N, C-alpha and C positions, 0 to 999 in steps of 0.2 A: 504494500500500500504506500503510495506516494502522497505526502502532505505538503501543502504550500509552506514555504518559509515564512516565519512571522514577519510582519511588516515592521520596519525600523520605526522607532519612536520619532515623532516630529519635534523639531526645535519649537519652543513656544512662539506663536505667531507674533506676539508683541516684540520679542527679541529680534526676530527677522526684520520686522517692519521698522524698528528703531534704528537699524543700520543703513537704511536707504538714503543715499545722498540727495541733497537738494540740487536740481538741475542748474539753477542760477548762482548758487553759492555752494559749490561742491565740497568745500572744506567743512560744511555743516551737514548733519543728517536731518531728515524731516523731524525727528524728535528734538534735536538741538534747536532747530528753528521754531519749534512749538506748533507746527502745522499738523502733526500727527495727533489728532484729537482723541482717538480711542481705537482699540482693536478688540473685537469680540470673536472668540474662538469656540467652536463646538465640533469636536472631532477633527476631521480634515476639511471643515468648512470655516471660512473666515470672512468677517465683514470688518473692513477698516474704514475709519472716518477721517477725512482731511478737512481742516479749516484753512482755506487759502488766505494769504496775506491781505488780499482784497478781492472782491467778488469778480472783478474782470482780470484776474491774474492770468497772463498768457502761459505760465508754466504749469498750471494745475493739471492739464491733460497729460503732460509728460510725467508729472509726479505720480498721478494715478496709474499710468501704464508701468512705470518703473516699480512701484509698490506691488502691483498685481503680479508682475513678472517675477519679482524676488520671492513672493509668497508661493507662487506655483512651482518655482525652481526648488523651493524648500520642501515640496511634497504636498502642499495643500491643493486639493482638487477643485473645491468650490471657493472662488475668491470674488468678493464684491467690494468695490471701493466706492464710497459715497462721500458727498460733500456735506459739511455741517457749517452753516453760516451764523448760527446763534448758539453760544455767544460768539461775537466776532473776534478775530485774531488781533492781538496787539503785540508790540515789541516787548512788552513785559513777559511774554511767553517764551522768549529766547532764554535758554538755560544758561547758567553760569559757565558751564563747559562750552556752550556755543559762543558766548561773548568772548571767552578766552581764545577760542579758535579763530574768530573774526580778527581780533587784535593781532594774533600770530601771523595771520595772512595779510596784514597791512591794511585792514579795514576797521575804522573806528566803530565800536559797537554803540548802540543807542543808550541814552540815559534811561533810568527807570522812570516811568510816568509819574508825574506829581499830581495828576488830576484824580478825581473820584472815578471809581469803576463805571464804565458805560459812557463817560464823557470823553470825547475825542478832541485833542488839541492839535491843530495843524500849523501853528505858527512856528517861526524860527526859534531855535534853541537859545536860551539865555545863559545856559551853563557852559563852563569851559569844556572844550573838546580836546582830549589828549591825543597828541600825535602818536600813531601806532609805530612809527619808526624810531623816534628818539625820546618819547615820553613828555615832551614839552607841552605846556598849556597855551603857548603863544601860537595860536592857530587862527585861521580865517576861512570863511566860506567863500569859495570862488563862484560856485554855481549851485543853485537849489536842485538842479537836475544832473544826475550822473548816468552811468551806463544802464541802469534800470530805474524804474520809477520810485523804488524804495530807497535809493541812494542819492547823496549829494556829493559834490566835489569840493574838497577842502585843501588847504596848503598850510604847512608848518612855516612859521616865520623864522624859526631858528635853524632847522636843517634844510629848509627850502624845498622839501619834498612834497609833492601832491599826494593826496590819499582820498579814498572814498570813505563815506560815513553812512551808516544805516540811519535813516530818519526815524524819529519816534512816531509811533501811531498808537 
């Protein structure tokens, strides 16, 4: 009598999902960025929830495809990736590890929001922005718009190096 070999245990879906890199900020995972809102696992079926940085985020389709692909490659047969817009994403959801990875990559991380939950402040920052190259607080904003809509272009007055900065939302 021939019996089927037992199926190998699957890595937890949350563990797999938490390792998926962000397509626009590849030094961060979706978990570091705070867009991986939840992962529900039942056997080899998974539902993963993403909260995009904003409702029109052009990278959300790629995030969902990458996430689904990684989960399927890990052995999950039924994978459903859904969007969750409430509560909305904010830069406060970026983990401390994510903030450190941004700085190590030469991108100034956002400050923690000073407003009440649910209130969105879109004005320019009044707090000192630290240069990710040399650590100086002598920096200036060159352009409110950077390579993506969530970034601004800054320059350090001491080392003279330009750098991107994630805007607070």
